[in-house]
C-alpha positions as CSV (number, residue, x, y, z in Angstrom):
1,X,117.9,50.7,134.7
2,X,115.2,50.5,132.3
3,X,114.8,49.2,128.6
4,X,112.6,51.8,126.5
5,X,112.4,49.5,123.5
6,X,113.9,46.5,121.7
7,X,114.8,45.9,118.3
8,X,115.1,42.4,116.9
9,X,116.7,41.6,113.4
10,X,116.2,38.1,112.3
11,X,116.5,36.6,115.7
12,X,114.6,33.2,116.0
13,X,111.5,33.8,114.7
14,X,111.3,37.7,114.9
15,X,112.2,38.6,111.3
16,X,112.0,42.2,112.2
17,X,110.7,44.1,115.8
18,X,110.9,47.3,116.8
19,X,108.9,47.7,119.9
20,X,108.4,50.3,122.9
21,X,107.9,49.0,126.4
22,X,106.5,50.3,129.7
23,X,109.0,51.2,132.4
24,X,107.1,48.6,134.6
25,X,105.3,45.4,134.2
26,X,105.1,44.2,130.5
27,X,102.9,40.9,130.0
28,X,103.5,38.8,126.8
29,X,100.9,36.4,126.3
30,X,99.9,34.2,123.5
31,X,100.2,30.2,122.7
32,X,102.9,28.3,122.9
33,X,105.8,28.7,120.1
34,X,104.8,32.2,119.3
35,X,108.3,33.9,120.2
36,X,107.6,35.0,123.9
37,X,110.4,33.2,125.2
38,X,112.8,34.4,122.3
39,X,111.4,38.1,123.4
40,X,113.2,37.1,127.0
41,X,116.2,35.4,125.4
42,X,117.1,38.3,123.2
43,X,117.0,40.4,126.3
44,X,118.9,38.7,128.5
45,X,121.2,38.1,125.5
46,X,121.9,42.0,125.8
47,X,123.4,41.6,129.4
48,X,125.4,38.5,129.2
49,X,126.4,38.1,126.0
50,X,125.1,34.4,126.6
51,X,121.3,32.8,125.9
52,X,120.2,30.7,128.9
53,X,119.1,28.1,126.8
54,X,122.2,27.7,124.2
55,X,126.0,28.3,123.7
56,X,125.6,28.6,120.2
57,X,125.3,31.6,118.4
58,X,123.9,29.7,115.0
59,X,120.8,28.8,117.0
60,X,119.5,32.1,117.3
61,X,119.9,33.0,113.7
62,X,116.3,32.9,111.9
63,X,116.2,30.2,109.5
64,X,117.1,30.8,106.3
65,X,119.1,34.0,107.4
66,X,123.0,34.5,107.9
67,X,122.9,36.9,111.0
68,X,121.0,38.2,113.8
69,X,121.1,41.7,115.8
70,X,119.8,42.6,119.3
71,X,119.4,46.1,120.0
72,X,118.3,47.5,123.5
73,X,117.7,51.3,124.1
74,X,117.9,52.0,127.8
75,X,117.4,54.8,130.5
76,X,119.2,55.3,133.8
77,X,117.5,55.1,137.1
78,X,119.4,57.9,138.9
79,X,119.4,59.9,135.8
80,X,116.0,59.9,133.8
81,X,117.2,62.5,130.8
82,X,120.3,59.7,129.7
83,X,119.9,57.3,127.0
84,X,122.0,54.7,125.9
85,X,122.0,51.2,123.8
86,X,123.7,48.0,124.0
87,X,123.5,45.6,120.7
88,X,124.6,42.0,120.2
89,X,125.0,41.0,116.4
90,X,126.2,37.5,114.9
91,X,127.2,36.7,111.5
92,X,127.9,33.4,110.5
93,X,130.1,32.2,108.2
94,X,127.5,32.0,105.2
95,X,127.4,36.1,105.5
96,X,129.0,37.9,102.5
97,X,130.9,40.5,104.1
98,X,132.9,38.2,106.6
99,X,134.7,35.6,104.5
100,X,133.6,32.4,105.4
101,X,134.1,33.0,109.0
102,X,132.1,33.8,111.8
103,X,131.7,36.9,113.8
104,X,130.2,38.3,116.7
105,X,130.0,42.5,117.1
106,X,129.1,43.9,120.8
107,X,128.2,47.0,120.5
108,X,127.8,50.1,123.2
109,X,125.9,53.2,121.9
110,X,126.3,51.7,118.3
111,X,130.2,51.7,118.6
112,X,131.5,48.1,118.5
113,X,133.6,47.2,121.7
114,X,136.9,45.6,121.3
115,X,136.4,42.8,124.2
116,X,133.3,41.4,125.4
117,X,134.7,41.9,129.2
118,X,134.1,45.6,128.4
119,X,130.7,45.2,127.2
120,X,129.3,42.5,129.9
121,X,127.9,44.5,133.0
122,X,126.5,47.5,131.3
123,X,122.9,46.5,131.5
124,X,122.2,43.8,134.0
125,X,119.2,41.6,134.2
126,X,118.1,38.8,135.8
127,X,116.1,35.7,134.5
128,X,113.2,33.4,136.0
129,X,112.6,30.3,133.5
130,X,111.9,27.0,133.8
131,X,115.7,26.0,133.1
132,X,116.2,27.1,136.8
133,X,115.5,23.6,138.2
134,X,118.6,22.8,136.0
135,X,120.7,24.5,138.8
136,X,119.6,21.7,141.5
137,X,118.8,18.6,138.8
138,X,122.0,19.0,136.5
139,X,125.5,18.7,137.7
140,X,128.4,21.3,138.4
141,X,129.0,22.9,134.9
142,X,125.5,24.3,135.2
143,X,126.0,26.0,138.6
144,X,129.5,27.0,137.7
145,X,127.5,28.7,134.7
146,X,125.3,30.2,137.2
147,X,128.0,31.8,139.7
148,X,130.1,33.0,136.1
149,X,127.2,35.1,134.6
150,X,126.4,36.7,138.1
151,X,130.0,38.1,139.1
152,X,130.7,39.0,135.0
153,X,128.1,41.0,135.4
154,X,129.5,42.8,138.3
155,X,133.0,42.1,137.7
156,X,134.3,42.9,134.3
157,X,137.8,41.6,134.6
158,X,136.2,38.2,136.0
159,X,135.0,37.8,132.7
160,X,138.3,38.7,130.8
161,X,139.8,36.2,133.4
162,X,137.6,33.3,132.4
163,X,138.1,33.8,128.7
164,X,142.1,33.5,129.9
165,X,141.7,30.8,131.9
166,X,139.8,28.4,129.0
167,X,142.3,29.5,126.4
168,X,145.3,28.4,128.7
169,X,143.3,25.2,129.5
170,X,142.7,24.0,126.4
171,X,146.5,24.5,125.5
172,X,147.6,22.4,128.3
173,X,144.7,19.6,127.4
174,X,146.6,20.0,123.9
175,X,150.0,19.6,125.1
176,X,148.9,16.6,127.3
177,X,146.9,15.0,124.2
178,X,150.3,15.7,122.1
179,X,152.6,14.0,124.8
180,X,150.6,10.6,125.1
181,X,150.1,10.5,121.2
182,X,153.7,11.1,120.2
183,X,155.2,8.0,122.2
184,X,153.5,4.6,124.1
185,X,155.6,5.3,127.4
186,X,153.4,5.4,130.5
187,X,155.6,7.8,132.0
188,X,156.4,11.9,131.6
189,X,160.3,12.4,131.1
190,X,161.8,15.2,132.7
191,X,161.1,17.5,130.1
192,X,157.9,16.9,129.3
193,X,157.2,17.9,133.1
194,X,158.8,20.9,132.6
195,X,156.5,21.7,129.9
196,X,153.6,21.1,132.1
197,X,154.9,23.0,134.7
198,X,155.2,26.3,132.4
199,X,151.6,25.8,131.9
200,X,150.7,25.5,135.7
201,X,152.5,28.7,136.2
202,X,150.8,30.3,133.3
203,X,147.3,29.6,134.7
204,X,147.9,30.1,138.0
205,X,147.2,33.3,138.4
206,X,144.6,33.6,135.9
207,X,142.9,30.7,138.3
208,X,143.6,32.3,141.5
209,X,141.2,35.7,140.7
210,X,138.8,33.7,139.3
211,X,138.5,31.2,142.8
212,X,138.7,34.2,144.8
213,X,135.8,35.8,143.3
214,X,134.0,32.9,143.5
215,X,134.6,32.3,147.2
216,X,133.4,35.9,147.6
217,X,130.3,35.7,145.8
218,X,129.6,32.4,147.0
219,X,129.8,33.5,150.7
220,X,127.3,36.3,149.5
221,X,124.9,34.2,147.6
222,X,125.0,31.7,150.5
223,X,123.4,34.1,153.0
224,X,121.0,35.8,150.6
225,X,119.4,32.4,149.3
226,X,119.2,31.0,153.0
227,X,117.2,34.2,154.0
228,X,115.3,34.1,151.0
229,X,114.3,30.1,151.3
230,X,113.6,30.6,154.8
231,X,111.1,33.0,153.8
232,X,109.5,30.6,150.8
233,X,109.5,27.8,153.1
234,X,108.3,29.5,156.2
235,X,111.1,29.0,158.1
236,X,110.9,25.2,158.2
237,X,113.8,24.7,156.3
238,X,117.7,25.7,156.1
239,X,119.0,26.2,152.5
240,X,122.8,25.9,152.7
241,X,125.2,26.4,149.5
242,X,128.6,25.7,150.0
243,X,131.9,26.6,147.4
244,X,133.8,23.7,146.4
245,X,137.4,23.9,144.6
246,X,140.5,22.5,144.2
247,X,140.9,19.8,147.5
248,X,142.6,21.4,150.7
249,X,142.5,25.2,149.3
250,X,140.1,26.5,151.4
251,X,141.1,25.2,155.0
252,X,144.6,26.6,153.5
253,X,143.0,30.2,153.0
254,X,141.8,30.1,156.3
255,X,145.3,29.3,157.8
256,X,147.1,31.2,155.3
257,X,150.2,33.5,156.6
258,X,148.6,37.2,158.2
259,X,148.4,39.6,155.4
260,X,148.9,37.0,152.7
261,X,146.8,38.2,149.5
262,X,144.2,35.6,149.2
263,X,145.1,34.8,145.5
264,X,148.8,34.5,146.3
265,X,147.8,31.5,148.7
266,X,145.6,30.3,145.8
267,X,148.3,30.6,143.1
268,X,150.9,28.5,145.5
269,X,148.3,25.8,146.1
270,X,147.0,25.5,142.5
271,X,150.7,25.4,141.4
272,X,151.8,22.4,144.0
273,X,148.2,20.7,143.3
274,X,149.0,20.7,139.5
275,X,152.5,19.5,139.8
276,X,151.2,16.3,142.0
277,X,148.5,15.7,139.5
278,X,150.7,15.8,136.3
279,X,151.1,11.6,135.8
280,X,147.7,11.5,136.6
281,X,146.4,14.2,134.1
282,X,149.0,12.3,131.4
283,X,147.2,9.0,131.6
284,X,143.9,11.0,131.2
285,X,145.1,13.4,128.4
286,X,143.0,16.0,130.5
287,X,143.6,18.7,133.4
288,X,142.2,16.8,136.5
289,X,141.7,19.8,139.4
290,X,141.2,23.8,138.5
291,X,138.1,26.3,138.7
292,X,136.9,24.3,135.7
293,X,136.0,21.4,138.0
294,X,134.6,23.5,140.8
295,X,131.0,23.2,142.1
296,X,128.2,25.3,144.5
297,X,127.1,22.2,146.9
298,X,123.2,23.0,147.8
299,X,121.9,20.9,150.3
300,X,118.7,21.4,153.0
301,X,119.3,20.8,156.6
302,X,122.6,18.6,155.7
303,X,120.8,16.3,152.9
304,X,121.6,16.7,149.2
305,X,119.2,18.4,147.0
306,X,119.2,16.4,144.1
307,X,119.0,12.8,145.7
308,X,116.2,13.6,148.6
309,X,114.7,16.8,148.3
310,X,111.5,16.8,146.7
311,X,110.0,18.7,143.6
312,X,108.6,21.7,145.9
313,X,112.0,21.7,147.7
314,X,114.0,21.7,144.4
315,X,111.6,24.7,143.5
316,X,111.9,26.6,146.9
317,X,115.9,26.4,146.4
318,X,115.8,27.5,142.8
319,X,114.0,30.6,143.5
320,X,115.9,31.3,146.6
321,X,119.3,31.3,144.3
322,X,117.9,33.4,141.9
323,X,116.4,35.8,144.1
324,X,119.9,35.9,145.8
325,X,121.2,36.7,142.1
326,X,119.0,39.7,142.0
327,X,119.8,40.7,145.4
328,X,123.5,40.8,144.6
329,X,123.2,42.9,141.8
330,X,121.1,45.0,143.0
331,X,123.6,45.5,146.0
332,X,126.5,45.8,143.9
333,X,125.9,47.8,140.8
334,X,123.5,50.5,142.8
335,X,120.2,49.8,140.5
336,X,117.7,47.1,140.2
337,X,118.3,44.7,137.5
338,X,115.7,44.4,134.7
339,X,113.5,41.0,135.8
340,X,112.6,38.5,133.2
341,X,110.0,36.1,134.2
342,X,109.2,33.0,131.6
343,X,106.3,31.5,132.3
344,X,107.7,30.4,136.0
345,X,103.9,31.0,138.1
346,X,102.2,28.5,136.1
347,X,104.2,25.8,138.3
348,X,104.0,27.6,141.8
349,X,101.3,27.9,144.3
350,X,100.2,30.9,145.7
351,X,102.6,31.0,148.5
352,X,105.8,30.8,146.5
353,X,104.3,33.1,144.0
354,X,103.5,36.0,146.4
355,X,107.4,35.3,148.1
356,X,109.0,35.7,144.6
357,X,107.0,38.8,143.9
358,X,107.5,40.3,147.1
359,X,111.1,40.6,146.8
360,X,111.1,42.1,143.5
361,X,110.9,46.2,144.7
362,X,110.4,49.2,142.3
363,X,111.8,46.5,139.2
364,X,111.2,46.7,135.2
365,X,109.2,43.6,134.9
366,X,109.0,41.3,131.7
367,X,106.3,38.6,131.9
368,X,105.7,35.8,129.7
369,X,102.5,33.9,129.5
370,X,99.6,31.6,127.9
371,X,96.7,33.1,129.9
372,X,96.2,36.8,130.0
373,X,93.3,37.0,132.4
374,X,95.6,34.6,135.0
375,X,98.2,37.6,135.0
376,X,95.3,40.6,135.4
377,X,93.3,38.1,138.1
378,X,95.9,36.1,140.0
379,X,99.3,37.6,139.7
380,X,98.9,41.5,139.7
381,X,97.4,41.7,143.1
382,X,100.5,40.2,144.2
383,X,102.7,42.7,143.2
384,X,103.6,45.7,145.2
385,X,101.2,48.6,144.9
386,X,102.9,50.5,142.1
387,X,102.3,47.7,139.9
388,X,98.7,47.6,140.2
389,X,97.7,50.9,138.8
390,X,96.4,50.0,135.1
391,X,99.1,52.7,133.3
392,X,102.1,50.6,135.3
393,X,100.8,47.6,133.1
394,X,101.5,47.2,129.7
395,X,99.8,44.1,127.8
396,X,101.5,42.8,124.7
397,X,99.9,40.0,122.6
398,X,102.4,37.8,120.6
399,X,101.6,35.4,117.5
400,X,104.2,34.1,114.9
401,X,106.5,36.2,116.0
402,X,104.6,39.3,116.1
403,X,104.1,41.6,118.8
404,X,101.1,43.4,119.1
405,X,100.6,46.3,122.0
406,X,97.4,46.5,123.6
407,X,96.0,49.6,125.1
408,X,94.9,50.2,128.6
409,X,91.1,50.0,129.5
């Protein structure tokens, strides 16, 4: 899939933008804080319905405005004559049309989509950004987000399951807090346990769908990331990725009764686990186990990445994880996702740049940088041959939220 044009209205520092882009490499250069990252953020938003920088839509609205809109016109690799569009808008509570209530609108071919689960996955993109290092340096929530965004682009119903589980989890936690605040006793009553069991059963099926998909895709990520990391590290180190979920669950899945569906095994295990933690959950006022606590554990030859790896080793691991994401999207969808490279090369040595670019294939690429000459002189020669032709590379200068296309010489 390729982007034909990008249209922004009151997004970050872009008052309005209608920009036709090239089908191969698009280079956006300029000083810092001019809007380069904002442009890539807008494109990624149309793929995942989430920014890679913030979870708050209000932060994406231009100052003194009440809404933003991002729209992409797309063409399909397999059907050159076919065009479609995706767009995402957000209106805050100050917008006059929506009666003091914020509203988010997703559209496909300018027709509103009633559920985001039917929107995510229409257009796919992978972003490489400085924030990728958080995969290594931060806690489980960042890695869960990485996993969830990847699977959601491939399995639309997974995104729906995440939304449903989040609502059920909030309701179960609210029930725990109500029980705690209603009396001073330190022990759950039988009727209160029965109420929690109702939430356990309601959550188990949805949670099982989530965990089942995570197990499947974690295995794919582990294999692909290990291969890419081997190339980046010249086969001197081994990257291991392991999915960590509710205690004892993975071994129970491995030993389950023959022909029993994985989701059924997960449901039974979760229901029993939640029942066994009722009193602990009551004491803490939250649900202490479940897919909302899962993690992807990353290690180099058995040593944890965050406490023991060097900065260079951590960067190599983060690159391998993102390249695994690209491979899986390409394999599962049959099309190469759009690649968004947000100022990632300045901190990479020549070897890592070459290793990164060698895995891209014939993708449409968007690059941001501060130095046009660096891209022309050092980066483009590392791309596959089809990108080194002048007509295949489009340059754009960005200044204060304005984009100025440059003619190829």
